[in-house]
GUKE-26264 format. One line per 3 residues: number of its first residue (from 1); for each residue x, y, z of N, C-alpha, C. Coordinates in pm, 1 decimal, padded with zeros to 6 digits. Layout:
<nodes>
NUM	X:Y:Z:X:Y:Z:X:Y:Z; ...
</nodes>
This chain:
<nodes>
1	00173.2:01767.1:01179.6:00268.9:01676.1:01241.2:00371.3:01635.4:01138.1; 00496.7:01657.3:01167.9:00600.8:01619.1:01073.9:00720.0:01565.2:01151.2; 00754.8:01442.7:01120.6:00873.3:01380.8:01179.0:00943.5:01306.4:01066.7
4	01065.6:01347.1:01033.9:01134.6:01291.0:00916.9:01154.9:01140.3:00922.2; 01160.3:01081.1:01041.5:01185.5:00936.8:01049.7:01062.6:00853.2:01014.4; 00945.8:00917.9:01003.5:00823.3:00845.7:00971.8:00797.0:00846.2:00821.2
7	00732.4:00741.4:00774.7:00694.2:00735.0:00633.5:00586.6:00839.8:00606.4; 00565.8:00870.1:00479.8:00463.1:00965.6:00441.8:00325.5:00917.3:00488.6; 00301.4:00787.3:00476.5:00173.7:00730.5:00520.9:00154.0:00751.7:00670.0
10	00258.1:00723.4:00749.0:00248.6:00741.6:00893.5:00227.8:00888.0:00928.0; 00293.4:00976.9:00857.3:00275.7:01119.9:00882.5:00131.8:01162.3:00854.3; 00074.3:01107.2:00749.1:-00064.4:01141.4:00715.9:-00161.7:01086.5:00820.7
13	-00134.5:00966.5:00868.5:-00220.5:00907.7:00970.9:-00214.0:00990.2:01099.2; -00095.4:01039.1:01131.1:-00076.0:01113.8:01254.4:-00110.4:01262.3:01242.2; -00140.0:01308.4:01121.5:-00166.9:01450.5:01099.6:-00292.8:01496.1:01172.7
16	-00294.1:01622.4:01211.5:-00409.0:01681.9:01279.3:-00528.5:01686.9:01185.0; -00646.3:01668.0:01241.3:-00769.1:01682.8:01164.7:-00869.5:01761.2:01248.7; -00954.5:01835.1:01182.7:-01056.4:01911.7:01254.5:-01188.4:01834.6:01262.8
19	-01186.4:01709.4:01221.5:-01308.5:01626.8:01226.5:-01354.4:01609.9:01370.6; -01482.2:01632.4:01393.7:-01538.8:01622.3:01527.2:-01533.5:01477.6:01576.0; -01485.3:01459.2:01697.2:-01482.9:01326.7:01757.1:-01366.7:01238.8:01713.6
22	-01282.4:01286.9:01624.9:-01170.3:01206.3:01577.0:-01057.2:01213.5:01677.7; -01016.2:01101.8:01729.7:-00908.8:01099.8:01829.1:-00774.1:01099.3:01758.8; -00676.3:01162.1:01823.3:-00542.5:01165.4:01767.4:-00482.6:01025.5:01766.0
25	-00415.2:00993.9:01657.6:-00345.6:00866.0:01647.0:-00219.2:00871.6:01731.6; -00176.2:00757.1:01778.0:-00053.6:00749.3:01857.4:00037.6:00642.6:01797.7; 00163.6:00658.5:01820.9:00260.8:00559.1:01775.8:00284.7:00464.5:01892.9
28	00252.3:00335.4:01877.7:00275.2:00243.3:01989.4:00424.5:00227.5:02016.1; 00461.4:00236.9:02140.7:00603.6:00226.8:02178.9:00644.7:00082.8:02204.6; 00559.8:00007.8:02270.7:00588.5:-00131.9:02300.6:00468.1:-00215.8:02259.3
31	00450.1:-00238.7:02129.1:00331.2:-00312.3:02086.3:00332.9:-00454.6:02140.9; 00213.5:-00501.3:02179.1:00200.6:-00637.1:02229.8:00189.1:-00733.4:02112.6; 00248.0:-00847.6:02127.7:00234.3:-00952.1:02027.1:00120.6:-01041.8:02073.8
34	00017.6:-01050.6:01992.1:-00100.3:-01126.6:02027.4:-00093.2:-01262.3:01959.1; -00111.9:-01365.8:02038.4:-00111.7:-01500.4:01982.8:-00239.1:-01520.5:01901.7; -00224.6:-01571.6:01781.3:-00339.8:-01592.0:01694.1:-00428.3:-01702.8:01749.1
37	-00556.8:-01677.9:01746.0:-00656.0:-01772.1:01794.9:-00669.8:-01887.2:01696.7; -00675.9:-02007.4:01746.7:-00687.3:-02125.6:01662.3:-00820.4:-02195.9:01691.5; -00919.5:-02182.8:01601.3:-01049.6:-02245.3:01628.9:-01042.6:-02396.9:01632.9
40	-00944.1:-02457.7:01567.8:-00933.5:-02602.9:01568.6:-00905.9:-02656.7:01708.2; -00843.4:-02574.7:01792.6:-00814.3:-02619.4:01928.2:-00942.6:-02644.5:02007.8; -01052.5:-02583.0:01968.1:-01179.5:-02600.6:02037.7:-01254.7:-02725.3:01993.2
43	-01213.4:-02782.8:01883.3:-01285.6:-02897.4:01828.0:-01244.7:-03023.5:01902.9; -01340.6:-03092.5:01964.0:-01306.0:-03216.3:02033.0:-01256.2:-03321.6:01934.1; -01178.0:-03414.3:01983.9:-01117.5:-03514.7:01896.7:-01217.6:-03617.4:01846.2
46	-01321.4:-03644.4:01922.4:-01419.9:-03741.9:01876.8:-01559.7:-03681.4:01880.7; -01647.4:-03731.9:01796.9:-01783.8:-03679.1:01792.3:-01852.9:-03692.1:01927.2; -01951.1:-03605.8:01950.0:-02025.6:-03607.6:02076.6:-02110.5:-03734.7:02083.1
49	-02233.5:-03729.6:02042.5:-02313.1:-03851.3:02035.5:-02406.0:-03843.8:01915.8; -02460.4:-03956.6:01881.1:-02540.0:-03963.0:01758.5:-02668.6:-03882.0:01767.1; -02712.7:-03847.4:01887.4:-02835.0:-03769.1:01903.0:-02812.6:-03620.8:01874.7
52	-02688.2:-03581.7:01854.0:-02658.6:-03441.1:01823.6:-02679.1:-03407.8:01676.6; -02710.0:-03506.3:01595.0:-02732.0:-03479.1:01452.9:-02877.0:-03435.1:01432.1; -02894.6:-03345.9:01336.8:-03028.6:-03298.9:01301.8:-03027.9:-03277.2:01150.9
55	-03096.4:-03363.5:01073.3:-03087.5:-03358.6:00927.2:-03123.9:-03223.5:00865.3; -03224.9:-03157.4:00918.0:-03265.1:-03028.3:00861.3:-03158.9:-02921.9:00885.8; -03105.6:-02916.5:01008.2:-02999.6:-02819.8:01040.0:-02875.8:-02849.9:00955.6
58	-02842.7:-02977.6:00942.7:-02726.6:-03016.1:00861.2:-02744.8:-02969.5:00716.6; -02862.5:-02992.5:00660.6:-02888.9:-02953.8:00521.5:-02882.0:-02802.5:00503.4; -02940.9:-02728.1:00598.2:-02939.6:-02581.7:00587.1:-02797.4:-02526.8:00601.1
61	-02721.6:-02578.6:00695.8:-02584.5:-02530.1:00716.3:-02496.0:-02565.8:00596.5; -02513.2:-02685.7:00544.0:-02434.7:-02726.4:00427.4:-02465.6:-02636.0:00309.3; -02591.8:-02608.6:00288.1:-02631.2:-02522.0:00175.9:-02579.1:-02379.7:00195.0
64	-02588.6:-02326.2:00317.0:-02539.9:-02190.5:00344.7:-02387.8:-02182.1:00325.4; -02316.3:-02281.0:00376.1:-02170.2:-02281.7:00360.7:-02130.7:-02293.7:00214.1; -02201.5:-02376.3:00140.4:-02171.5:-02391.3:-00002.3:-02198.9:-02261.2:-00077.4
67	-02303.5:-02189.6:-00039.2:-02333.4:-02060.3:-00101.9:-02220.2:-01960.9:-00076.9; -02165.2:-01961.5:00043.6:-02051.4:-01873.3:00073.9:-01930.4:-01913.4:-00010.3; -01902.5:-02043.6:-00016.9:-01787.8:-02090.4:-00096.3:-01804.3:-02054.5:-00244.0
70	-01925.6:-02068.9:-00295.8:-01951.1:-02036.0:-00436.4:-01941.2:-01886.7:-00463.7; -01958.5:-01804.9:-00361.8:-01959.2:-01658.7:-00377.7:-01828.6:-01593.2:-00336.0; -01725.6:-01671.5:-00311.8:-01600.4:-01615.4:-00259.7:-01546.7:-01500.6:-00344.7
73	-01536.0:-01519.8:-00475.7:-01480.6:-01416.0:-00562.2:-01569.2:-01291.2:-00565.1; -01699.1:-01312.5:-00569.0:-01792.0:-01199.7:-00570.6:-01783.8:-01119.3:-00440.0; -01773.8:-01189.1:-00327.1:-01760.7:-01121.4:-00197.8:-01629.6:-01042.8:-00190.6
76	-01521.9:-01101.9:-00243.0:-01393.3:-01030.8:-00246.2:-01403.8:-00903.7:-00329.3; -01469.1:-00912.9:-00444.9:-01482.6:-00796.5:-00533.5:-01566.6:-00687.5:-00467.7; -01676.0:-00725.5:-00402.5:-01759.3:-00626.4:-00334.0:-01680.9:-00559.9:-00221.2
79	-01603.9:-00638.1:-00148.4:-01526.5:-00584.9:-00036.7:-01413.0:-00495.5:-00085.5; -01357.8:-00528.1:-00200.4:-01245.3:-00449.9:-00253.8:-01287.5:-00308.1:-00289.3; -01415.2:-00286.2:-00315.0:-01462.6:-00152.5:-00349.5:-01448.1:-00055.6:-00232.6
82	-01452.8:-00106.0:-00109.0:-01447.9:-00019.2:00008.4:-01342.7:-00057.6:00111.5; -01284.2:-00173.5:00097.4:-01191.8:-00219.9:00201.1:-01077.4:-00297.2:00136.6; -01029.3:-00400.1:00207.2:-00909.4:-00470.6:00161.5:-00937.0:-00589.2:00070.5
85	-01062.6:-00621.5:00044.0:-01095.9:-00723.9:-00054.5:-01075.1:-00867.1:-00010.6; -01080.3:-00893.4:00120.0:-01057.9:-01030.3:00166.5:-01180.5:-01093.4:00232.7; -01295.3:-01030.0:00220.5:-01416.5:-01081.9:00283.8:-01449.0:-01222.6:00234.6
88	-01444.5:-01243.7:00103.9:-01475.6:-01375.1:00047.9:-01381.7:-01482.8:00098.5; -01253.1:-01450.5:00103.0:-01153.2:-01546.7:00150.8:-01179.7:-01581.5:00297.3; -01205.3:-01479.1:00378.4:-01229.0:-01502.7:00520.3:-01356.4:-01582.9:00544.7
91	-01462.3:-01547.7:00473.9:-01587.8:-01619.9:00492.5:-01578.3:-01762.3:00437.1; -01503.5:-01781.1:00329.8:-01483.3:-01915.9:00275.8:-01407.9:-02002.8:00377.1; -01311.1:-01944.2:00445.1:-01236.6:-02017.7:00547.6:-01331.7:-02060.7:00660.0
94	-01419.3:-01969.3:00700.7:-01516.7:-02002.2:00805.1:-01610.4:-02113.4:00757.1; -01657.5:-02103.3:00633.7:-01747.8:-02204.8:00578.7:-01679.1:-02340.8:00572.4; -01551.4:-02342.9:00536.2:-01477.9:-02469.3:00531.7:-01466.9:-02531.8:00670.2
97	-01440.4:-02448.2:00771.8:-01431.8:-02499.9:00908.8:-01565.8:-02557.4:00954.9; -01673.2:-02487.6:00924.6:-01805.5:-02534.1:00965.5:-01841.1:-02663.6:00892.5; -01815.1:-02669.3:00761.9:-01842.4:-02792.7:00686.5:-01761.7:-02910.0:00740.3
100	-01635.5:-02885.6:00772.0:-01551.6:-02991.6:00827.6:-01608.9:-03041.7:00960.4; -01650.8:-02949.0:01045.7:-01709.2:-02987.8:01174.3:-01840.9:-03062.2:01154.4; -01921.5:-03019.4:01057.7:-02046.3:-03090.7:01027.7:-02017.1:-03233.7:00983.3
103	-01922.5:-03247.2:00891.5:-01889.2:-03379.8:00837.8:-01825.4:-03470.8:00942.2; -01753.8:-03411.6:01037.2:-01690.3:-03490.9:01142.2:-01782.9:-03516.4:01260.0; -01906.1:-03464.2:01253.5:-02002.7:-03484.0:01361.2:-01968.0:-03409.0:01488.7
106	-01905.5:-03293.3:01475.2:-01857.0:-03220.6:01591.7:-01944.7:-03102.3:01633.0; -02055.0:-03080.9:01563.3:-02145.7:-02972.0:01599.5:-02273.6:-03030.3:01659.7; -02314.2:-02981.8:01776.2:-02437.5:-03030.8:01838.9:-02560.5:-02970.2:01771.9
109	-02595.4:-03022.2:01656.6:-02700.8:-02961.3:01573.8:-02839.4:-02969.0:01634.8; -02864.0:-03063.1:01722.9:-02997.3:-03075.8:01781.3:-03014.1:-02988.8:01905.7; -02909.4:-02917.4:01944.7:-02916.0:-02831.9:02063.3:-02875.8:-02689.7:02023.0
112	-02970.8:-02597.8:02014.1:-02944.5:-02464.6:01959.1:-02835.2:-02384.7:02030.2; -02839.3:-02377.0:02162.3:-02741.0:-02293.0:02232.3:-02597.8:-02344.0:02213.5; -02569.1:-02471.9:02240.0:-02431.8:-02518.7:02215.6:-02390.4:-02507.4:02068.4
115	-02486.3:-02525.9:01979.8:-02457.4:-02513.1:01836.3:-02412.1:-02370.5:01804.4; -02486.1:-02269.8:01854.7:-02449.0:-02130.7:01830.0:-02318.0:-02094.6:01899.7; -02296.0:-02147.5:02021.4:-02168.1:-02122.2:02088.4:-02052.2:-02173.7:02002.9
118	-02069.5:-02293.5:01948.0:-01963.1:-02353.8:01866.8:-01939.3:-02272.1:01740.1; -02046.3:-02227.0:01674.2:-02029.7:-02141.9:01556.0:-01955.0:-02014.1:01592.2; -01990.3:-01955.5:01704.8:-01919.6:-01835.8:01750.5:-01771.9:-01862.5:01772.0
121	-01739.4:-01979.0:01827.4:-01598.9:-02015.7:01847.9:-01524.0:-02028.8:01716.2; -01586.0:-02094.3:01619.4:-01520.0:-02109.9:01489.3:-01493.2:-01975.1:01424.1; -01592.3:-01888.4:01427.2:-01580.0:-01759.4:01359.1:-01482.1:-01665.9:01428.4
124	-01460.4:-01684.6:01557.2:-01367.6:-01598.5:01629.4:-01225.2:-01610.2:01575.0; -01190.7:-01723.3:01520.5:-01054.7:-01744.6:01473.5:-01029.9:-01705.9:01328.9; -01128.5:-01654.3:01261.3:-01114.9:-01617.3:01121.0:-01080.4:-01468.8:01112.8
127	-00995.1:-01433.7:01018.2:-00958.2:-01293.0:01000.3:-01078.8:-01211.5:00955.7; -01073.1:-01082.8:00982.3:-01173.0:-00990.9:00929.5:-01273.7:-00943.6:01032.3; -01328.4:-00827.5:01006.5:-01423.7:-00764.4:01097.0:-01555.9:-00838.2:01100.4
130	-01606.9:-00878.4:00984.1:-01736.2:-00945.4:00981.4:-01733.1:-01074.8:01061.6; -01623.1:-01147.0:01056.1:-01611.2:-01271.4:01132.6:-01622.1:-01243.1:01281.4; -01558.5:-01135.6:01326.2:-01567.3:-01098.4:01467.4:-01710.4:-01061.9:01504.0
133	-01777.2:-00987.2:01417.7:-01916.2:-00948.1:01444.8:-02008.3:-01070.8:01448.2; -01988.4:-01162.3:01353.3:-02071.4:-01283.4:01351.9:-02042.7:-01371.2:01473.9; -01918.7:-01374.3:01517.3:-01883.0:-01449.7:01637.1:-01958.2:-01395.6:01757.7
136	-01960.0:-01264.1:01771.1:-02033.8:-01201.9:01880.9:-02183.1:-01231.7:01866.9; -02234.8:-01222.1:01745.9:-02376.4:-01248.2:01721.2:-02415.5:-01388.8:01766.0; -02341.2:-01490.5:01720.8:-02375.9:-01628.4:01755.4:-02355.7:-01656.1:01904.5
139	-02251.5:-01601.0:01962.8:-02227.8:-01621.2:02106.0:-02337.4:-01557.4:02190.4; -02378.8:-01437.3:02153.1:-02486.8:-01369.6:02226.3:-02620.3:-01442.6:02206.0; -02645.0:-01491.0:02085.5:-02767.0:-01567.4:02061.1:-02768.0:-01693.3:02147.4
142	-02655.4:-01761.2:02156.5:-02646.2:-01881.7:02238.7:-02669.5:-01848.7:02385.6; -02611.2:-01740.0:02431.3:-02629.5:-01699.8:02569.9:-02776.9:-01669.0:02597.3; -02840.2:-01602.2:02504.2:-02981.9:-01569.7:02520.0:-03066.4:-01697.5:02524.8
145	-03038.9:-01790.3:02435.3:-03113.3:-01916.3:02434.7:-03094.7:-01991.8:02565.0; -02975.2:-01991.2:02616.1:-02947.3:-02061.1:02741.3:-03021.8:-01994.8:02856.1; -03018.7:-01862.6:02859.7:-03083.8:-01790.2:02968.6:-03234.6:-01807.4:02965.8
148	-03291.7:-01822.6:02851.8:-03437.0:-01832.1:02840.8:-03489.2:-01973.3:02862.2; -03401.2:-02068.6:02884.8:-03445.9:-02202.6:02915.7:-03482.1:-02287.3:02795.6; -03445.0:-02244.3:02677.5:-03474.7:-02323.6:02559.3:-03405.7:-02459.0:02568.6
151	-03288.8:-02459.3:02630.3:-03216.4:-02585.7:02643.3:-03295.4:-02685.6:02728.6; -03360.3:-02637.3:02834.6:-03441.2:-02727.2:02917.8:-03557.2:-02784.9:02837.5; -03620.1:-02702.1:02758.6:-03729.0:-02747.5:02673.0:-03677.1:-02849.4:02571.6
154	-03559.5:-02820.2:02513.5:-03502.3:-02911.5:02414.6:-03470.7:-03047.3:02477.8; -03422.5:-03048.0:02599.7:-03393.0:-03173.9:02669.1:-03520.1:-03256.6:02688.9; -03629.3:-03188.5:02726.1:-03755.2:-03259.8:02743.0:-03800.9:-03322.3:02610.9
157	-03786.6:-03244.8:02504.2:-03824.4:-03298.2:02373.0:-03735.4:-03415.1:02333.7; -03607.3:-03404.1:02361.3:-03513.9:-03513.3:02330.1:-03550.1:-03639.6:02406.9; -03584.2:-03624.0:02534.3:-03622.3:-03740.4:02614.9:-03748.1:-03807.1:02559.2
160	-03845.6:-03726.7:02518.3:-03966.4:-03783.8:02459.1:-03933.6:-03859.7:02332.0; -03846.3:-03802.2:02247.6:-03807.0:-03867.9:02123.4:-03733.9:-03999.4:02152.8; -03646.9:-03999.6:02253.9:-03573.8:-04121.4:02287.9:-03668.3:-04229.5:02339.8
163	-03767.3:-04189.8:02421.8:-03862.7:-04286.6:02473.4:-03945.2:-04347.6:02361.0; -03986.3:-04264.0:02265.9:-04063.9:-04313.0:02151.5:-03980.9:-04407.5:02064.9; -03851.7:-04376.1:02047.4:-03767.1:-04459.9:01961.6:-03737.3:-04594.9:02026.7
166	-03746.7:-04603.2:02158.6:-03722.1:-04730.2:02228.4:-03840.2:-04824.4:02219.2; -03960.4:-04768.3:02197.0:-04081.5:-04853.7:02192.1:-04088.6:-04936.8:02070.1
</nodes>
């Protein structure tokens, strides 16, 4: 494939290959402009309720997010060996969003399915392939938890805890 108006890079991308299963590249004629997803738009303005806090979940999430933030440069270096080198930056952005939501009391930590749905929402707005994969992972996990009735069990446990705390 040779077209003088295309850059050398574009010509190479569009060049024929004998690789099995490789589809021919195409030049988009009318590319769509996609509005960037903003995870902050999903964050409610005020905290849910005080029963949504869970000290163990908060501690584990804080520690995990801090580990990602501390490893940003190392993750970038590992990613640069095979890709564009922005994994650390993207994951650090996700960790910052999660920490902010934790500190603002905006994550339902005592309810697994809504908690995973919210994590999936946050990760959907971060650049990079891994963020998209993790978003799907957390959203599917939340859907599975909801379908299996874990939320109903959690509500029963919450009611028992509330009754005990009133005595």
